[in-house]
Each structure stands twice: as structure tokens, then as C-alpha cells.
VOPAGU-2260 file (C-alpha; in pm, 1 decimal, decimal comma):
REM VOPAGU-2260
SITE   aa  ch    i         X         Y         Z
SITE  MET   A    0    8686,8   -1135,1    1959,9
SITE  GLY   A    1    8765,7   -1387,7    2235,6
SITE  GLU   A    2    8782,3   -1112,4    2499,3
SITE  ARG   A    3    8447,0    -972,6    2381,2
SITE  LYS   A    4    8284,0   -1314,6    2412,1
SITE  THR   A    5    8430,6   -1360,8    2760,0
SITE  GLY   A    6    8305,6   -1019,4    2870,3
SITE  LEU   A    7    7960,3   -1089,4    2725,9
SITE  GLY   A    8    7952,4   -1426,5    2901,3
SITE  LYS   A    9    8035,9   -1263,7    3235,3
SITE  ARG   A   10    7763,1   -1002,8    3189,7
SITE  VAL   A   11    7505,9   -1271,1    3106,4
SITE  MET   A   12    7609,3   -1481,1    3407,4
SITE  THR   A   13    7589,9   -1175,8    3635,1
SITE  LEU   A   14    7236,9   -1101,9    3513,5
SITE  LEU   A   15    7133,4   -1464,5    3567,2
SITE  LEU   A   16    7285,6   -1488,8    3915,4
SITE  GLY   A   17    7115,8   -1171,2    4031,9
SITE  SER   A   18    6777,1   -1255,8    3879,7
SITE  THR   A   19    6477,8   -1455,8    3998,2
SITE  ILE   A   20    6603,2   -1737,0    3775,1
SITE  GLY   A   21    6934,8   -1737,8    3958,7
SITE  ARG   A   22    6767,0   -1744,7    4300,8
SITE  TYR   A   23    6526,8   -2027,9    4220,9
SITE  VAL   A   24    6757,0   -2237,2    4002,5
SITE  PHE   A   25    7113,8   -2191,1    4126,0
SITE  GLU   A   26    7069,2   -2084,7    4489,4
SITE  ASN   A   27    6744,5   -2249,2    4601,1
SITE  PRO   A   28    6615,9   -2508,6    4353,0
SITE  TRP   A   29    6368,2   -2673,3    4590,5
SITE  PRO   A   30    6059,8   -2455,6    4526,2
SITE  LEU   A   31    6080,2   -2476,0    4146,3
SITE  GLY   A   32    6208,1   -2833,6    4139,8
SITE  GLY   A   33    5940,2   -2940,9    4386,9
SITE  VAL   A   34    5660,8   -2775,3    4189,7
SITE  LEU   A   35    5773,8   -2952,8    3873,9
SITE  VAL   A   36    5781,3   -3289,8    4053,2
SITE  VAL   A   37    5429,9   -3234,9    4188,9
SITE  ALA   A   38    5310,0   -3128,9    3843,2
SITE  ALA   A   39    5463,2   -3444,2    3693,6
SITE  ALA   A   40    5292,4   -3663,0    3954,7
SITE  VAL   A   41    4953,1   -3498,2    3899,6
SITE  MET   A   42    4976,8   -3530,9    3520,8
SITE  ALA   A   43    5087,3   -3894,4    3547,7
SITE  TRP   A   44    4796,7   -3974,8    3780,9
SITE  ARG   A   45    4551,2   -3802,3    3549,6
SITE  ALA   A   46    4697,1   -3984,1    3250,0
SITE  LEU   A   47    4648,0   -4321,6    3417,5
SITE  THR   A   48    4300,1   -4226,1    3535,5
SITE  ILE   A   49    4159,3   -4104,6    3203,1
SITE  GLY   A   50    4397,1   -4287,5    2971,8
SITE  ASP   A   51    4541,1   -3977,7    2803,5
SITE  ARG   A   52    4895,3   -4049,5    2682,6
SITE  ARG   A   53    4958,7   -3682,1    2610,1
SITE  LEU   A   54    4953,0   -3616,9    2982,7
SITE  LEU   A   55    5221,1   -3881,9    3029,5
SITE  GLY   A   56    5438,7   -3688,0    2787,5
SITE  GLY   A   57    5378,2   -3369,6    2985,9
SITE  ALA   A   58    5465,8   -3551,2    3308,0
SITE  GLY   A   59    5791,9   -3667,7    3154,3
SITE  ILE   A   60    5880,2   -3314,0    3045,8
SITE  ALA   A   61    5802,0   -3174,0    3393,7
SITE  LEU   A   62    6011,8   -3444,7    3560,8
SITE  ALA   A   63    6301,4   -3379,9    3322,3
SITE  GLY   A   64    6273,6   -3007,0    3396,4
SITE  SER   A   65    6290,9   -3075,7    3769,6
SITE  ALA   A   66    6600,6   -3289,9    3723,7
SITE  LEU   A   67    6763,0   -3016,2    3514,0
SITE  VAL   A   68    6697,6   -2755,8    3786,1
SITE  PHE   A   69    6870,4   -2968,3    4050,2
SITE  VAL   A   70    7162,4   -3054,6    3821,4
SITE  LEU   A   71    7222,4   -2687,1    3738,5
SITE  SER   A   72    7203,9   -2597,4    4107,6
SITE  ALA   A   73    7465,7   -2861,4    4190,6
SITE  MET   A   74    7696,2   -2742,9    3910,6
SITE  VAL   A   75    7693,5   -2370,0    3991,3
SITE  THR   A   76    7811,1   -2213,2    4317,9
SITE  THR   A   77    7679,3   -1857,9    4322,9
SITE  PRO   A   78    7849,4   -1562,6    4493,5
SITE  ALA   A   79    7560,1   -1555,3    4742,5
SITE  GLU   A   80    7623,0   -1918,7    4835,3
SITE  ARG   A   81    7997,2   -1854,9    4877,0
SITE  ALA   A   82    7923,2   -1552,9    5093,2
SITE  VAL   A   83    7675,0   -1740,4    5313,2
SITE  GLU   A   84    7924,5   -2020,1    5374,7
SITE  LEU   A   85    8196,5   -1768,7    5461,2
SITE  VAL   A   86    7970,7   -1594,2    5714,2
SITE  ARG   A   87    7868,7   -1932,6    5854,4
SITE  SER   A   88    8237,6   -2007,6    5907,5
SITE  LEU   A   89    8283,3   -1669,1    6075,0
SITE  VAL   A   90    8001,3   -1746,6    6319,3
SITE  GLY   A   91    8145,0   -2091,1    6390,1
SITE  TYR   A   92    8485,5   -1943,3    6472,5
SITE  ALA   A   93    8319,6   -1677,6    6691,3
SITE  GLU   A   94    8139,7   -1944,9    6891,7
SITE  LYS   A   95    8474,9   -2113,0    6963,0
SITE  ALA   A   96    8660,3   -1783,6    7020,7
SITE  GLN   A   97    8898,5   -1866,8    6734,4
SITE  THR   A   98    8978,0   -1502,0    6678,3
SITE  LEU   A   99    9274,5   -1544,6    6444,7
SITE  ARG   A  100    9070,0   -1758,5    6209,8
SITE  MET   A  101    8797,6   -1495,5    6215,3
SITE  LEU   A  102    9042,3   -1221,6    6122,0
SITE  ASP   A  103    9168,7   -1430,5    5831,7
SITE  LEU   A  104    8823,4   -1404,5    5670,8
SITE  PHE   A  105    8851,9   -1024,8    5636,2
SITE  SER   A  106    9034,0    -828,1    5369,6
SITE  GLY   A  107    9312,5    -603,9    5495,7
SITE  LYS   A  108    9107,2    -293,6    5415,0
SITE  ALA   A  109    8778,6    -415,2    5562,9
SITE  LEU   A  110    8544,8    -160,0    5720,4
SITE  MET   A  111    8308,5    -184,7    6018,2
SITE  HIS   A  112    7980,9       8,0    6023,0
SITE  TYR   A  113    7726,7      55,7    6299,6
SITE  ALA   A  114    7345,4      70,9    6281,8
SITE  ARG   A  115    7337,9      94,8    5898,2
SITE  PRO   A  116    7574,3      -5,7    5618,3
SITE  GLU   A  117    7544,3     351,1    5485,1
SITE  ASN   A  118    7701,0     497,0    5798,9
SITE  PRO   A  119    8073,7     586,0    5788,6
SITE  GLY   A  120    8298,2     283,2    5825,4
SITE  MET   A  121    8578,1     229,7    6076,9
SITE  ASN   A  122    8899,8      57,4    5976,2
SITE  MET   A  123    9038,9    -286,3    6054,7
SITE  ASP   A  124    9151,0    -180,3    6403,0
SITE  GLU   A  125    8785,7    -157,0    6505,1
SITE  ILE   A  126    8719,9    -506,6    6372,3
SITE  ARG   A  127    9019,3    -643,8    6564,0
SITE  ALA   A  128    8901,4    -475,7    6884,0
SITE  ALA   A  129    8550,7    -618,1    6845,7
SITE  ILE   A  130    8671,9    -970,7    6770,6
SITE  ALA   A  131    8918,3    -963,2    7062,3
SITE  THR   A  132    8627,5    -932,5    7309,2
SITE  LEU   A  133    8507,8   -1280,8    7208,8
SITE  ASP   A  134    8809,0   -1424,1    7392,4
SITE  GLY   A  135    8725,8   -1220,2    7703,1
SITE  ARG   A  136    8415,4   -1065,5    7853,4
SITE  TYR   A  137    8198,7   -1138,1    7549,7
SITE  ARG   A  138    8285,6   -1505,6    7521,7
SITE  ILE   A  139    7993,8   -1698,3    7370,6
SITE  VAL   A  140    7818,2   -1970,2    7570,4
SITE  SER   A  141    7556,0   -2057,5    7309,5
SITE  ASN   A  142    7445,3   -1918,3    6975,6
SITE  ARG   A  143    7150,8   -1978,1    6744,5
SITE  ILE   A  144    7126,0   -1847,7    6386,1
SITE  THR   A  145    6772,2   -1742,8    6291,7
SITE  GLN   A  146    6848,7   -1572,2    5959,5
SITE  LEU   A  147    7129,9   -1628,3    5711,7
SITE  GLU   A  148    7044,1   -1500,8    5365,0
SITE  GLY   A  149    7272,3   -1409,9    5078,7
SITE  THR   A  150    7209,3   -1186,3    4778,9
SITE  THR   A  151    7428,0   -1188,7    4468,8
SITE  GLU   A  152    7547,3    -842,2    4361,2
SITE  SER   A  153    7767,8    -952,4    4072,6
SITE  ASP   A  154    7977,1   -1251,5    3970,2
SITE  GLU   A  155    8242,3   -1135,3    4221,0
SITE  ALA   A  156    8043,4    -995,6    4514,5
SITE  ALA   A  157    7746,7   -1067,1    4740,2
SITE  THR   A  158    7583,5    -941,6    5058,8
SITE  VAL   A  159    7459,6   -1142,6    5356,6
SITE  GLN   A  160    7201,9   -1069,7    5624,9
SITE  LEU   A  161    7261,3   -1248,2    5957,4
SITE  THR   A  162    7051,1   -1262,0    6273,2
SITE  CYS   A  163    7153,7   -1454,8    6584,3
SITE  TYR   A  164    7036,3   -1515,4    6941,1
SITE  THR   A  165    7346,3   -1530,6    7156,8
SITE  GLU   A  166    7413,9   -1604,2    7523,8
SITE  LEU   A  167    7739,6   -1470,9    7668,7
SITE  GLU   A  168    7946,4   -1564,1    7972,9
SITE  SER   A  169    7881,9   -1213,6    8103,5
SITE  GLY   A  170    7525,5   -1325,3    8177,2
SITE  LEU   A  171    7330,5   -1093,2    7946,5
SITE  GLY   A  172    7093,0   -1374,3    7851,9
SITE  ASP   A  173    6974,0   -1481,9    7508,4
SITE  THR   A  174    7028,7   -1158,8    7314,0
SITE  PRO   A  175    6927,7   -1096,7    6949,7
SITE  THR   A  176    7179,0    -929,6    6719,2
SITE  SER   A  177    7160,2    -853,3    6347,7
SITE  TRP   A  178    7444,5    -803,6    6102,3
SITE  TRP   A  179    7513,2    -720,9    5737,2
SITE  PHE   A  180    7819,0    -827,1    5536,0
SITE  ARG   A  181    7961,0    -758,6    5193,2
SITE  ILE   A  182    8189,9   -1031,5    5063,0
SITE  ALA   A  183    8393,6   -1000,4    4744,0
SITE  LYS   A  184    8645,1   -1196,4    4542,0
SITE  GLN   A  185    8998,9   -1064,9    4589,4
SITE  TYR   A  186    9281,6   -1029,3    4337,1
SITE  ASP   A  187    9424,1   -1366,9    4447,6
SITE  GLY   A  188    9091,8   -1546,4    4397,8
SITE  ALA   A  189    9003,6   -1568,3    4767,7
SITE  TRP   A  190    8664,7   -1449,3    4893,6
SITE  LYS   A  191    8690,3   -1207,1    5187,5
SITE  ILE   A  192    8468,0    -982,4    5395,9
SITE  GLU   A  193    8518,9    -623,6    5280,3
SITE  ARG   A  194    8248,4    -458,7    5491,1
SITE  MET   A  195    8066,7    -562,0    5807,9
SITE  ALA   A  196    7778,4    -372,7    5967,1
SITE  PHE   A  197    7663,5    -439,6    6323,1
SITE  LEU   A  198    7301,7    -332,2    6283,6
SITE  ARG   A  199    7108,9    -400,5    6602,7
SITE  VAL   A  200    7150,5    -557,2    6947,3
SITE  ALA   A  201    6860,3    -634,1    7181,5
SITE  GLY   A  202    6626,5    -430,6    6961,0
SITE  ARG   A  203    6844,7    -117,7    6957,6
SITE  ASP   A  204    7083,8      31,2    6704,4
SITE  ALA   A  205    7437,7     -94,5    6761,6
SITE  SER   A  206    7714,8     154,3    6845,2
SITE  PRO   A  207    8095,0     145,7    6886,0
SITE  GLY   A  208    8062,6     190,4    7261,9
SITE  LEU   A  209    7971,8    -179,3    7299,3
SITE  TRP   A  210    8337,6    -282,8    7290,3
SITE  ARG   A  211    8467,4     -15,7    7526,8
């Protein structure tokens, strides 16, 4: 019976994390929490203006709801949030050419894809070769993240979309690149990158020839 309850609890949590409720309560509480605060302020103002105590009660309920949203968000770290922070760390290490730390964020069986995540993946040797260039001809001078969005797949996996504008020592200028990642919880409890897709560079589909 205990195992059934645990399994049911996991399924419910997975559904919540991947739903609109999960996105606007656990991952990004500001829109919903902000709306509730504004609603509370409007009802309180109206209550004081027309002397309707029922509106004060509604304002109190809306304010309590807003507080609950923010408390729940602070208590729960979703897979999408974990994945976003991991990718943020990866980018930070890339900017400093800390290649060994970057490699430590990947699972041993990680795959690298080009142009689309659906394309055939290349093994960890390809990832090592790509990362090694950051300590050489593709060393980063400056980098600016313009998109970093996570999506929860389950209670143990999430995907992340990343877009950057990067300037390299090789003098290619401020170049846009876009990436896709799948991060999952491993058997030891650590969260690692299992798949990475280099989607586009300078408006064109990425290809393995970039590192050659």
C-alpha cells in the first residue's frame, strides 16, 4: 500500500510540474502572484471608497492566495529550474574556458546533435572535441544570454532552450547561437546533461564541421 501511495504521489507531482499550474506557481509565480496582489489592492480601495466590508474580505483572500503562491514557489524546486541552473553553470564555465568543469556536467553517455534534437546523436567524444575548442581558437571574449527557458518533462527530467550572442577571440563578431539540452536525474541523484543539440549559428543550421 505504501509503494502504491508513493507511486501515485509521484504521478500527481509530475502532472502538476508539467502543467500550467506548475509553470505559474512553482516555476514563475510572479504573474499569478502579481495579479492577486493587484486584485487585493483594487478590492481594498473599492471597499474603502464605497464602504463594503465584503470587498475587504475578498481582498484578504486574494492577498493570502498571493502569499501562498510565493511560498509554494520557494518550497518547490522543479526539474525545469534545476535544468536551467545547470545550463547557466555550463555557460559560465564556457565563458571562462573551464573545460573540465563543463565536462563534469555531462553524463558519461551524453549525445550531441546538430541542427535538430531529432537528428542522430554523436557520442561523448564529439562533446569533448567541441568543448576543447573553447580553450583555443574559439575562446570566448564576451557572451550574452538572450533566452534561457526550461520545460519540465517529468519529475526526473527537463529540457532547456538557450540562445546566446557570443564574441570570440577569432574575431567573428557578436554571433548568435541557439542550443537545446535534455537534463535528467542520474542513479546517484545528480542532475546531468544527457543530450545537447547545437541548433543554429549565425542564422544557419549548425553542423559538425564547425570544430574541424
